[in-house]
C-alpha positions as CSV (number, residue, x, y, z in Angstrom):
1,M,29.1,-39.4,27.2
2,T,28.2,-41.8,24.4
3,V,28.2,-45.4,25.4
4,Q,28.6,-48.2,22.9
5,T,25.4,-50.3,22.9
6,L,23.7,-52.8,20.6
7,S,22.0,-49.7,19.0
8,P,24.0,-47.4,16.7
9,K,22.2,-44.5,18.4
10,S,23.5,-42.7,21.4
11,I,21.8,-42.8,24.8
12,L,20.6,-39.3,24.4
13,E,19.3,-39.8,20.9
14,I,17.2,-42.8,22.2
15,A,16.0,-40.6,25.1
16,E,14.9,-37.9,22.7
17,E,12.9,-40.3,20.6
18,V,11.2,-41.7,23.7
19,A,10.5,-38.2,25.0
20,Q,8.9,-37.2,21.6
21,K,6.5,-40.1,22.0
22,F,5.6,-38.9,25.4
23,S,4.9,-35.4,24.0
24,E,2.2,-36.8,21.6
25,N,-0.4,-37.3,24.4
26,A,1.2,-35.6,27.4
27,V,-1.7,-33.2,27.9
28,E,-4.4,-35.9,27.6
29,R,-2.6,-38.2,30.0
30,D,-2.1,-35.4,32.5
31,I,-5.8,-34.6,32.5
32,K,-6.7,-38.3,32.8
33,G,-4.2,-39.2,35.5
34,G,-3.6,-42.8,36.5
35,N,-0.8,-45.2,35.5
36,P,1.1,-44.6,32.3
37,K,1.6,-48.3,31.5
38,A,2.2,-47.9,27.8
39,E,4.8,-45.2,28.4
40,R,6.6,-47.2,31.1
41,D,6.7,-50.1,28.7
42,L,8.2,-47.8,26.1
43,I,11.0,-47.0,28.5
44,R,11.5,-50.7,29.2
45,K,11.7,-51.5,25.5
46,S,14.2,-48.7,24.9
47,G,16.8,-50.2,27.2
48,L,17.1,-47.0,29.2
49,L,16.4,-48.7,32.5
50,K,19.9,-50.2,32.4
51,V,21.9,-47.1,31.4
52,L,23.8,-47.0,34.7
53,I,24.3,-50.7,35.2
54,P,27.9,-51.7,34.6
55,S,28.6,-53.5,31.3
56,E,30.0,-56.6,33.2
57,F,26.5,-57.1,34.6
58,G,24.7,-56.7,31.3
59,G,24.1,-52.9,31.4
60,W,25.1,-50.0,29.2
61,G,27.9,-48.9,31.5
62,G,26.8,-45.2,31.5
63,T,27.3,-42.5,34.1
64,W,25.1,-40.4,36.4
65,T,25.5,-37.6,33.9
66,D,23.7,-39.8,31.3
67,V,20.9,-40.6,33.8
68,V,20.2,-37.0,34.8
69,Q,20.4,-35.7,31.2
70,I,17.6,-38.3,30.3
71,V,15.6,-37.1,33.4
72,R,15.9,-33.5,32.1
73,I,14.9,-34.5,28.6
74,F,11.9,-36.4,29.8
75,A,10.9,-33.6,32.2
76,K,10.5,-31.1,29.3
77,Y,7.6,-33.2,28.0
78,D,6.4,-35.3,31.0
79,S,7.8,-34.6,34.4
80,S,5.9,-37.6,35.9
81,L,7.7,-40.1,33.7
82,A,11.0,-38.2,34.3
83,H,10.3,-38.6,38.1
84,V,9.7,-42.4,38.0
85,Y,12.6,-42.9,35.6
86,G,15.0,-41.0,37.9
87,Y,13.8,-42.7,41.0
88,H,14.2,-46.1,39.3
89,F,17.9,-45.5,39.6
90,V,17.7,-44.0,43.1
91,N,16.1,-47.3,44.2
92,L,18.2,-49.6,42.1
93,I,21.5,-48.3,43.4
94,T,20.4,-48.6,47.1
95,A,21.6,-52.2,46.8
96,H,24.9,-50.9,45.5
97,L,25.3,-48.4,48.4
98,W,23.9,-50.5,51.2
99,G,24.0,-54.1,50.1
100,N,26.8,-56.7,50.1
101,S,28.7,-57.7,46.9
102,E,26.3,-60.6,46.2
103,Q,23.3,-58.3,46.4
104,Q,24.9,-55.7,44.3
105,E,25.7,-58.1,41.5
106,Y,22.4,-60.0,41.7
107,Y,20.2,-56.9,41.4
108,Y,22.3,-55.3,38.7
109,R,22.3,-58.5,36.6
110,E,18.6,-59.3,37.0
111,T,17.5,-55.7,36.3
112,A,19.5,-55.7,33.1
113,K,18.3,-59.1,32.1
114,N,14.6,-58.6,32.9
115,N,14.3,-54.8,32.4
116,W,13.0,-54.5,35.9
117,F,11.4,-51.2,36.8
118,W,12.1,-50.2,40.4
119,G,9.6,-48.5,42.6
120,N,9.7,-46.8,46.0
121,A,8.2,-47.6,49.4
122,F,11.1,-45.9,51.2
123,N,9.9,-42.6,52.7
124,P,11.9,-42.8,56.1
125,V,9.7,-40.0,57.5
126,D,6.7,-42.3,57.3
127,I,6.7,-44.7,60.3
128,K,3.5,-46.6,59.8
129,L,5.3,-49.7,58.6
130,S,7.0,-52.1,61.1
131,A,9.4,-55.0,60.7
132,R,9.2,-57.8,63.3
133,K,12.0,-60.4,63.6
134,T,11.1,-64.1,63.0
135,K,13.0,-67.3,63.1
136,D,13.8,-67.0,59.3
137,G,13.9,-63.3,58.8
138,Y,11.4,-60.5,59.2
139,V,7.7,-59.9,58.7
140,L,6.4,-56.5,57.5
141,N,3.0,-55.0,58.5
142,G,1.6,-51.6,57.9
143,V,1.3,-48.9,55.2
144,K,3.8,-46.7,53.4
145,T,2.8,-43.5,51.6
146,F,4.3,-41.4,48.8
147,C,5.4,-44.6,47.0
148,T,6.5,-43.2,43.7
149,G,6.5,-45.6,40.8
150,S,5.0,-48.4,42.8
151,V,2.3,-49.3,40.3
152,D,3.7,-51.5,37.5
153,S,7.0,-51.8,39.3
154,D,9.0,-55.1,39.7
155,N,10.8,-54.3,43.0
156,L,10.3,-51.9,45.9
157,I,12.9,-50.4,48.2
158,V,11.1,-50.5,51.5
159,S,11.9,-48.9,54.8
160,A,10.3,-49.8,58.1
161,I,10.9,-49.4,61.8
162,N,12.6,-52.4,63.4
163,K,10.4,-53.3,66.4
164,E,13.4,-54.8,68.2
165,D,15.6,-51.8,68.4
166,G,13.6,-48.9,66.9
167,N,16.1,-48.4,64.1
168,L,15.5,-48.0,60.4
169,F,15.0,-51.3,58.6
170,V,15.6,-51.4,54.8
171,A,14.9,-54.2,52.4
172,I,14.2,-55.0,48.7
173,V,10.8,-56.6,48.2
174,P,9.4,-57.9,44.9
175,T,6.2,-56.0,44.2
176,N,4.3,-59.2,43.4
177,R,5.2,-60.8,46.8
178,R,2.3,-62.2,48.7
179,G,0.9,-59.6,51.1
180,V,2.0,-56.6,49.1
181,T,-0.9,-54.4,47.9
182,V,-0.2,-51.4,45.8
183,N,-3.1,-49.0,46.3
184,Q,-3.8,-46.9,43.2
185,D,-4.8,-43.9,45.4
186,W,-2.6,-41.1,44.1
187,D,-4.8,-38.2,43.3
188,N,-2.8,-34.9,43.5
189,F,-3.1,-31.9,41.2
190,G,0.5,-32.3,40.0
191,Q,2.8,-35.2,39.0
192,R,-0.4,-37.0,38.3
193,L,1.2,-40.0,36.6
194,T,3.9,-40.9,39.2
195,D,1.7,-43.4,41.1
196,S,2.9,-42.0,44.3
197,G,0.1,-43.4,46.4
198,S,0.3,-45.9,49.2
199,V,1.3,-49.5,49.6
200,T,-0.1,-51.9,52.2
201,F,2.1,-54.7,53.7
202,T,0.3,-57.6,55.3
203,N,2.5,-60.3,56.9
204,V,5.1,-59.8,54.1
205,E,8.1,-62.1,54.6
206,V,11.6,-60.8,54.0
207,K,14.7,-62.9,54.2
208,E,17.8,-62.5,52.1
209,E,16.7,-59.2,50.7
210,I,17.5,-57.3,53.9
211,L,20.1,-54.6,53.3
212,R,22.9,-53.7,55.8
213,D,23.0,-50.7,58.2
214,G,22.3,-48.2,55.5
215,F,23.9,-44.8,55.5
216,K,25.7,-45.4,58.8
217,T,28.3,-47.7,57.2
218,S,30.4,-45.2,55.2
219,E,30.5,-41.7,53.6
220,F,29.9,-43.4,50.3
221,A,26.7,-45.0,51.7
222,K,25.6,-41.6,52.9
223,L,25.3,-40.5,49.3
224,R,21.8,-42.1,49.5
225,L,20.7,-39.3,51.9
226,H,20.5,-36.6,49.2
227,I,20.4,-38.5,45.9
228,S,16.8,-37.8,45.4
229,H,17.5,-34.1,45.6
230,F,20.2,-34.6,43.0
231,I,17.7,-36.2,40.6
232,L,14.9,-33.8,41.3
233,N,17.1,-30.7,40.6
234,H,17.4,-32.0,37.1
235,L,13.6,-32.6,37.0
236,F,13.0,-29.0,38.0
237,L,15.4,-27.7,35.4
238,G,13.7,-29.8,32.7
239,I,10.2,-28.5,33.7
240,M,11.5,-25.0,33.4
241,E,13.0,-25.6,30.0
242,G,9.8,-27.3,28.8
243,A,7.6,-24.4,30.0
244,F,10.0,-21.9,28.4
245,E,10.0,-23.6,25.0
246,E,6.2,-24.0,25.0
247,A,5.7,-20.4,26.0
248,K,8.1,-19.2,23.3
249,K,6.3,-21.2,20.7
250,Y,2.9,-19.9,21.8
251,T,4.2,-16.3,22.0
252,S,5.7,-16.5,18.5
253,T,2.5,-17.8,16.9
254,K,-0.5,-16.7,18.9
255,T,0.2,-13.9,21.4
256,R,-0.8,-10.4,20.4
257,P,1.6,-7.5,21.0
258,R,0.8,-5.2,23.9
259,L,2.3,-2.0,22.7
260,P,0.7,-0.3,19.6
261,H,4.0,0.2,17.8
262,A,5.0,-3.5,18.0
263,K,4.0,-5.5,14.9
264,T,4.3,-8.9,16.6
265,A,4.5,-10.1,20.2
266,I,8.1,-11.1,19.8
267,D,8.9,-7.5,18.8
268,D,7.2,-6.1,21.9
269,P,9.9,-4.9,24.4
270,S,7.5,-5.5,27.3
271,I,7.4,-9.2,26.4
272,Q,11.1,-9.4,25.4
273,V,12.2,-8.3,28.9
274,H,10.3,-11.3,30.4
275,Y,12.0,-13.8,28.1
276,G,15.4,-12.2,29.0
277,E,14.7,-12.7,32.7
278,F,13.5,-16.3,32.1
279,Y,16.7,-17.1,30.2
280,V,18.9,-15.7,32.9
281,Q,17.1,-17.8,35.5
282,I,17.3,-21.0,33.5
283,E,21.0,-20.5,32.6
284,A,21.8,-19.9,36.3
285,A,19.9,-23.0,37.3
286,R,21.7,-25.0,34.6
287,L,25.1,-24.0,35.9
288,L,24.2,-24.8,39.5
289,V,22.7,-28.2,38.6
290,E,25.5,-29.2,36.3
291,K,28.0,-28.4,39.0
292,T,26.4,-31.2,41.1
293,D,26.9,-33.6,38.2
294,V,30.6,-33.3,38.3
295,I,30.9,-33.6,42.0
296,F,28.5,-36.5,42.3
297,Q,30.1,-38.6,39.5
298,Q,33.5,-38.0,41.1
299,L,32.3,-39.3,44.4
300,W,30.5,-42.2,42.8
301,D,33.7,-43.2,41.1
302,K,35.7,-43.1,44.4
303,G,33.3,-45.5,46.0
304,E,34.2,-46.4,49.6
305,N,37.1,-43.9,49.4
306,V,34.8,-40.9,49.7
307,L,35.8,-38.6,52.6
308,E,33.4,-36.7,54.8
309,G,34.5,-33.3,53.5
310,E,33.9,-34.4,49.9
311,R,30.4,-35.6,50.7
312,K,29.6,-32.3,52.5
313,E,30.8,-30.4,49.4
314,L,28.2,-32.3,47.5
315,D,25.5,-31.6,50.1
316,Y,26.2,-27.8,49.8
317,A,26.1,-27.9,46.0
318,V,22.9,-30.0,45.8
319,Y,21.1,-27.9,48.4
320,A,22.1,-24.6,46.7
321,A,20.8,-25.9,43.4
322,K,17.6,-27.1,45.0
323,A,17.0,-23.7,46.6
324,F,17.5,-21.8,43.3
325,T,15.7,-24.2,41.0
326,T,12.7,-24.3,43.3
327,K,12.2,-20.5,43.4
328,A,13.1,-20.0,39.7
329,G,10.9,-22.9,38.6
330,L,7.9,-21.8,40.5
331,E,8.3,-18.2,39.2
332,I,8.8,-19.1,35.5
333,T,6.0,-21.7,35.4
334,S,3.6,-19.1,36.8
335,R,4.9,-16.0,34.8
336,I,4.8,-17.7,31.4
337,F,1.1,-16.7,31.2
338,E,2.1,-13.0,31.4
339,V,3.9,-13.4,28.0
340,M,1.3,-15.6,26.4
341,G,-1.9,-13.8,27.3
342,S,-5.3,-14.7,28.6
343,R,-6.2,-17.1,25.7
344,S,-3.3,-19.3,26.8
345,T,-5.2,-20.3,30.0
346,T,-7.7,-22.5,28.1
347,T,-8.0,-26.1,29.5
348,K,-7.0,-27.7,26.2
349,N,-3.5,-26.1,26.3
350,S,-2.9,-27.3,29.9
351,F,0.0,-25.0,30.3
352,D,-0.7,-24.9,34.0
353,R,0.6,-28.4,34.3
354,Y,4.2,-27.1,34.4
355,W,3.3,-25.0,37.5
356,R,1.2,-27.8,39.1
357,N,4.1,-30.3,38.6
358,M,6.6,-27.9,40.0
359,R,4.5,-26.9,43.0
360,T,3.8,-30.6,43.9
361,M,7.4,-31.7,43.5
362,T,9.1,-28.7,45.2
363,L,7.2,-29.7,48.4
364,H,9.4,-32.7,48.6
365,V,11.5,-31.4,51.5
366,P,10.3,-27.8,51.5
367,V,12.9,-25.2,50.3
368,D,12.7,-23.4,53.7
369,T,14.2,-26.5,55.3
370,V,16.9,-26.7,52.7
371,I,17.9,-23.0,53.1
372,C,17.8,-23.3,56.9
373,N,20.2,-26.3,56.7
374,L,22.5,-24.4,54.4
375,G,22.6,-21.4,56.8
376,N,23.2,-23.7,59.8
377,W,26.1,-25.5,58.0
378,I,27.6,-22.2,56.9
379,L,27.4,-20.6,60.4
380,H,28.9,-23.7,62.2
381,E,31.6,-24.7,59.7
């Protein structure tokens, strides 16, 4: 979908230009790690942070299809930046799903006005952060881990354990609030530029930023439960497509044929069969992932009218896509070396970054858990 903006270019054209900039130093940045400040500022400047924000609040009035297509475009060149970009929207729309009307409008307007970049300190599995009720609100103390996009963010979606009743507590906290310390301690072999380290909260006061009862309020609110999977499936697909294109380029220009009668590598049947298999896997992944786009957008447009059965249909589609993209992505990003040859493994090429990024991200809710849930749902429906 093309949305009318102040720019004569379409959303996807802008995204492609930004992604091309990412590609210029993607290998060097992956090796170095750390915070991609310049690239995050490029996203800010492009206006792409407000794609999904309704036009009446100063945004571009785009759709989730626009968002995930941008995630997929970014992931071909730099899956870390695709990750933080996609999660920006996962965090931003938490106020839409779980907040009141005033909170929804405020965070949309201010994000559009100030180009706020949203980070994550949500991780509901991590219970080392607690919220204690005070006379004026709550005070947060503890640590959250796997806080993707926290460095250089403007706001954080934060979850904690309410010490009064033991329930999940969710709030929006400005990253520069007193007592918030973003620890730049992310040091994993994949997704090295997502700043997914820890955040420490020391007597952090929270008042009007507290969100309501979260996913318990409605079927629409429950969309937040699997929205990260929805985004990550497109990330996985983009990584696969990026690895495929890089491998094809290398094979066409540098790989030597294996069979004596083949003049070039691209004429070698033993190499051709691999590319045929890669294409089938990517095409199947695309169809599964794009099916979720249609379902998700339909439910988003229905808002509070979403029914339980409709949301479950989305769960099935998202989980099926995750199961397939995980296995296909790990296989393709590993097997590309079989069609490129031993010289492709040099450090300067950094082709292994596709596998490292896939391996790191696909551990976000292991695929065994996803397949087990699917089997359980199917057998008990």
